[in-house]
C-alpha positions as CSV (number, residue, x, y, z in Angstrom):
1,M,-29.8,0.6,-4.3
2,T,-28.4,3.6,-6.0
3,K,-27.0,3.9,-9.5
4,V,-23.5,5.3,-9.5
5,I,-20.3,5.5,-11.5
6,G,-16.7,5.2,-10.2
7,V,-14.3,8.0,-10.9
8,R,-10.5,8.3,-10.3
9,F,-8.6,11.6,-10.3
10,R,-5.1,10.1,-10.2
11,P,-3.5,6.8,-11.6
12,A,-4.1,4.1,-9.0
13,G,-6.0,6.6,-6.9
14,K,-9.1,6.0,-4.7
15,I,-12.4,5.4,-6.6
16,Y,-15.1,7.9,-5.8
17,F,-18.8,7.5,-6.5
18,F,-20.9,10.0,-8.4
19,A,-24.5,10.0,-9.7
20,P,-24.5,9.7,-13.5
21,G,-28.0,11.2,-13.8
22,K,-29.4,10.9,-17.3
23,L,-26.0,11.0,-19.0
24,E,-24.8,8.0,-21.0
25,I,-21.5,7.4,-19.4
26,Q,-19.2,4.4,-20.1
27,T,-15.9,3.1,-18.6
28,G,-13.0,5.1,-20.0
29,D,-14.9,8.4,-20.4
30,K,-13.6,11.6,-19.0
31,V,-16.0,13.6,-16.8
32,I,-16.3,16.9,-15.0
33,V,-17.6,16.5,-11.4
34,E,-17.9,18.6,-8.3
35,T,-15.9,17.5,-5.3
36,A,-15.1,19.0,-1.8
37,R,-12.0,20.6,-3.4
38,G,-14.0,22.1,-6.2
39,V,-14.7,21.2,-9.9
40,E,-12.5,18.3,-11.0
41,F,-11.6,16.4,-14.1
42,G,-11.6,12.6,-13.7
43,S,-11.6,9.3,-15.5
44,V,-14.5,6.8,-15.3
45,V,-13.1,3.5,-14.2
46,M,-16.4,1.8,-13.2
47,G,-19.4,2.2,-15.5
48,P,-22.9,2.7,-14.2
49,K,-24.0,0.1,-11.7
50,S,-26.3,-0.2,-8.7
51,V,-24.7,-0.3,-5.2
52,D,-26.0,-0.6,-1.7
53,D,-26.9,2.7,-0.1
54,K,-24.6,1.8,2.8
55,Q,-21.5,2.0,0.6
56,I,-22.3,5.6,-0.4
57,T,-21.4,8.7,1.4
58,Q,-24.4,11.1,1.2
59,P,-25.1,13.4,-0.4
60,L,-24.0,11.8,-3.6
61,K,-22.8,14.5,-6.0
62,P,-23.9,14.4,-9.6
63,V,-21.7,14.4,-12.8
64,I,-21.7,17.9,-14.2
65,R,-21.0,16.8,-17.8
66,I,-18.9,14.4,-19.9
67,A,-15.6,16.2,-20.7
68,T,-15.4,18.0,-24.0
69,K,-12.4,18.5,-26.2
70,E,-12.0,22.0,-24.6
71,D,-12.0,20.4,-21.1
72,V,-9.3,17.9,-22.2
73,R,-7.2,20.8,-23.5
74,K,-7.7,22.7,-20.3
75,E,-6.7,19.7,-18.2
76,E,-3.5,19.3,-20.3
77,K,-2.7,23.0,-19.8
78,N,-3.2,22.5,-16.1
79,R,-0.6,19.7,-16.1
80,E,1.9,22.0,-17.7
81,K,1.1,24.8,-15.2
82,E,1.8,22.3,-12.4
83,K,5.4,21.9,-13.5
84,E,5.9,25.6,-13.4
85,A,4.1,25.9,-10.0
86,F,6.4,23.1,-8.7
87,E,9.6,25.0,-9.6
88,I,8.3,28.3,-8.1
89,C,7.3,26.6,-4.8
90,L,10.7,24.8,-4.7
91,E,12.4,28.2,-5.0
92,K,10.2,29.7,-2.3
93,I,11.0,26.9,0.1
94,R,14.7,27.4,-0.4
95,R,14.3,31.1,0.2
96,H,12.4,30.6,3.4
97,E,14.9,27.9,4.5
98,L,12.2,25.4,5.4
99,D,13.2,21.8,6.2
100,M,10.6,20.2,3.9
101,K,10.8,18.1,0.7
102,L,8.4,19.1,-2.1
103,I,6.8,16.1,-3.8
104,D,4.1,17.4,-6.2
105,A,2.0,20.3,-7.3
106,E,-1.6,20.0,-8.4
107,Y,-4.2,22.5,-9.8
108,T,-7.9,21.9,-9.4
109,F,-9.6,21.8,-12.8
110,D,-11.3,25.2,-12.2
111,N,-7.9,26.7,-11.0
112,N,-9.6,27.8,-7.8
113,K,-6.8,26.1,-5.7
114,V,-3.2,25.0,-6.0
115,L,-2.2,22.1,-3.8
116,F,1.4,21.3,-2.9
117,Y,2.3,18.0,-1.4
118,F,5.4,17.7,0.8
119,T,7.2,15.4,3.3
120,A,8.9,16.5,6.5
121,D,10.3,14.9,9.7
122,G,8.1,17.0,11.9
123,R,5.7,19.9,11.9
124,I,6.5,22.8,9.7
125,D,5.5,26.5,10.1
126,F,4.7,27.3,6.5
127,R,2.4,30.3,7.1
128,E,4.8,32.8,5.5
129,L,5.4,30.4,2.6
130,V,1.6,30.2,1.9
131,K,1.3,34.0,1.9
132,D,4.3,34.2,-0.5
133,L,2.8,31.6,-2.8
134,A,-0.7,33.3,-2.7
135,S,0.8,36.6,-3.9
136,V,2.3,34.8,-6.9
137,F,-0.5,32.6,-8.0
138,R,-3.4,34.8,-6.9
139,T,-5.6,31.8,-5.9
140,R,-6.1,29.6,-2.9
141,I,-3.1,27.7,-1.7
142,E,-3.0,24.4,0.2
143,L,0.1,22.7,1.5
144,R,-0.5,19.1,2.5
145,Q,2.0,17.0,4.4
146,I,2.1,13.3,3.3
147,G,4.0,10.2,4.4
148,V,6.8,8.4,2.7
149,R,4.4,5.7,1.3
150,D,2.2,8.4,-0.3
151,E,5.3,10.0,-1.7
152,T,6.3,6.8,-3.4
153,K,2.8,6.2,-4.6
154,I,2.9,9.7,-6.3
155,R,6.3,9.4,-7.8
156,G,6.4,5.7,-8.8
157,G,9.4,3.6,-9.4
158,I,10.6,0.0,-9.9
159,G,10.4,-2.6,-7.1
160,I,13.0,-5.3,-6.3
161,C,10.9,-7.6,-8.4
162,G,11.7,-5.6,-11.5
163,R,8.1,-4.4,-12.0
164,P,6.5,-1.0,-11.6
165,L,5.5,-0.3,-8.0
166,C,2.1,-1.8,-7.0
167,C,1.1,1.4,-5.2
168,H,1.7,3.5,-8.3
169,T,0.0,1.2,-10.8
170,Y,-3.1,-0.4,-9.2
171,L,-3.1,-0.3,-5.4
172,A,-5.9,2.2,-4.6
173,E,-5.4,2.1,-0.8
174,F,-2.6,1.0,1.6
175,A,-3.3,-2.1,3.6
176,P,-1.7,-2.6,7.1
177,V,1.6,-4.5,6.8
178,S,3.3,-6.2,9.7
179,I,6.8,-7.6,10.3
180,K,5.0,-10.7,11.6
181,M,3.8,-11.4,8.1
182,A,7.4,-11.8,6.9
183,K,7.9,-14.4,9.7
184,E,4.7,-16.2,8.8
185,Q,6.0,-16.5,5.2
186,N,9.4,-17.7,6.3
187,L,11.1,-14.7,4.8
188,S,14.4,-13.2,5.9
189,L,13.9,-10.6,8.6
190,N,16.6,-8.4,7.1
191,P,15.0,-5.0,6.6
192,T,16.8,-4.4,3.3
193,K,15.2,-7.5,1.8
194,I,11.6,-6.9,3.0
195,S,11.4,-3.1,2.7
196,G,10.1,-1.3,-0.4
197,V,11.4,1.7,-2.2
198,C,9.7,3.9,0.5
199,G,11.7,2.3,3.3
200,R,8.7,0.6,4.8
201,L,7.6,-3.0,4.7
202,M,6.6,-4.1,1.2
203,C,2.9,-3.9,0.5
204,C,3.0,-7.2,-1.4
205,L,3.6,-9.1,1.9
206,T,-0.2,-8.9,2.3
207,N,-0.9,-10.5,-1.1
208,E,0.0,-14.1,0.1
209,Q,-0.6,-13.7,3.8
210,E,-4.0,-15.4,3.9
211,T,-2.7,-18.3,1.9
212,Y,0.3,-18.8,4.2
213,E,-2.0,-18.7,7.2
214,E,-4.1,-21.4,5.7
215,L,-1.1,-23.6,4.7
216,N,0.6,-23.1,8.1
217,S,-2.5,-24.2,9.9
218,R,-2.2,-27.6,8.2
219,L,1.4,-28.1,9.4
220,P,3.0,-28.9,12.7
221,G,5.4,-26.4,14.2
222,N,9.2,-26.9,14.5
223,G,9.8,-29.1,17.6
224,D,6.3,-30.5,17.7
225,H,5.8,-34.2,18.4
226,V,4.4,-36.2,15.6
227,T,3.6,-39.8,14.7
228,T,4.7,-41.0,11.2
229,P,2.6,-43.3,8.9
230,D,5.0,-46.2,9.7
231,G,4.3,-45.9,13.4
232,L,7.5,-44.1,14.4
233,K,7.4,-41.1,16.8
234,G,9.6,-38.1,16.3
235,D,10.1,-34.3,16.5
236,V,9.7,-31.9,13.6
237,H,13.0,-30.7,12.3
238,S,11.7,-28.3,9.6
239,V,8.8,-27.7,7.3
240,N,8.3,-26.7,3.6
241,V,5.1,-24.6,3.7
242,L,4.4,-24.5,-0.1
243,R,5.1,-28.2,-0.7
244,Q,3.4,-29.2,2.6
245,L,6.4,-31.4,3.4
246,V,7.8,-32.1,6.9
247,K,11.2,-33.3,7.9
248,V,11.0,-35.3,11.1
249,I,13.8,-36.6,13.5
250,V,12.6,-40.1,14.2
251,T,13.9,-42.6,16.7
252,L,14.5,-46.1,15.2
253,D,14.2,-49.5,17.0
254,N,18.0,-49.5,17.7
255,D,17.6,-46.0,19.4
256,E,19.4,-44.3,16.5
257,K,18.0,-41.1,15.2
258,E,17.4,-40.3,11.5
259,I,15.8,-37.4,9.6
260,R,13.0,-38.5,7.2
261,E,10.7,-36.4,5.1
262,Y,6.9,-37.0,5.0
263,K,3.8,-35.3,3.5
264,A,2.0,-33.3,6.2
265,S,-1.2,-35.2,5.4
266,E,0.5,-38.5,6.4
267,L,1.5,-37.3,9.9
268,R,-0.6,-37.4,13.0
269,F,-0.2,-34.4,15.3
270,K,-2.1,-31.8,17.2
271,P,-3.2,-29.2,14.7
272,R,-2.1,-25.6,15.3
273,R,-4.7,-23.0,15.8
274,R,-4.9,-20.6,12.8
275,K,-3.6,-17.3,14.2
276,K,-3.1,-14.0,12.7
277,D,-0.3,-12.8,15.1
278,V,3.0,-14.5,15.1
279,K,5.1,-13.7,18.1
280,L,8.7,-12.7,17.5
281,T,11.3,-14.1,19.9
282,K,13.6,-11.8,21.9
283,E,16.5,-12.9,19.8
284,E,14.6,-11.9,16.6
285,L,13.6,-8.6,18.0
286,A,17.2,-7.9,19.0
287,E,18.4,-8.9,15.5
288,L,15.9,-6.6,13.8
289,K,16.9,-3.7,15.9
290,A,20.6,-4.2,15.1
291,L,19.8,-4.6,11.4
292,E,17.7,-1.4,11.4
293,E,20.6,0.6,12.9
294,K,23.1,-1.0,10.5
295,N,21.0,-0.4,7.3
296,G,19.4,2.8,8.3
297,V,15.9,1.4,7.8
298,S,13.4,2.3,10.5
299,K,9.7,1.8,11.4
300,L,9.6,-1.9,10.8
301,D,7.0,-2.4,13.6
302,D,3.3,-3.0,12.7
303,E,1.9,-0.2,10.6
């Protein structure tokens, strides 16, 4: 076991471990640490604790010091410099006529490097741009291409739920999201209703996926044969996953058919296997493709 603290460098960013040494560090403190990018200013989000050595990437770098008032002022000054750097880079991109969208600019704490984050449809030859920027800033320049989900995480926004985006507020890392999750949760497969601000599937589809898998495993499927508590046999018409109710088309003694609703626990049927992958029908795949083209939303396959 090794004693560590958890540090973040961006809101909702990934947590990195550092060795606190003999420093008395608490959650909420600002610290100066050495990273692969250089000396950085970060916030302590996890106080000193012991973790398994397998969870640590060696060698574990130590905390240089707890941030002073001067360090805080320098960090605030860097944030102001980033706004100016962003505008300068934006102008250089226009001048070089590059097909790229600038997202953010970031100074390392020691000012040894300026990072520019951008999105683009393909590969961009930005060698001349880097030379141009280096002549202006007189320091190391790094241009980093990111995806649309990372762009949304940096910029933030409001989701269709009316709340700030999960990725910008608390989601440290993106989890794989699948269109099959939407089907498992009986959601509309309309891309405009299950896509987030970034145009990709909403991350929150993963939040309830495990619960839906468990609930669906206790239910029969549409069309399955079941036996009701009053001894009637019938076929499943529809199910209510959250309420665990099943509507069954039963055949009465006079051969008439009637739809009745039962609790899933009252029915006898062959249990479905709990499965992670839900197959889409050809009709659903065709509908999705048509909706993608109509709404201009793409990449709805598994990510």
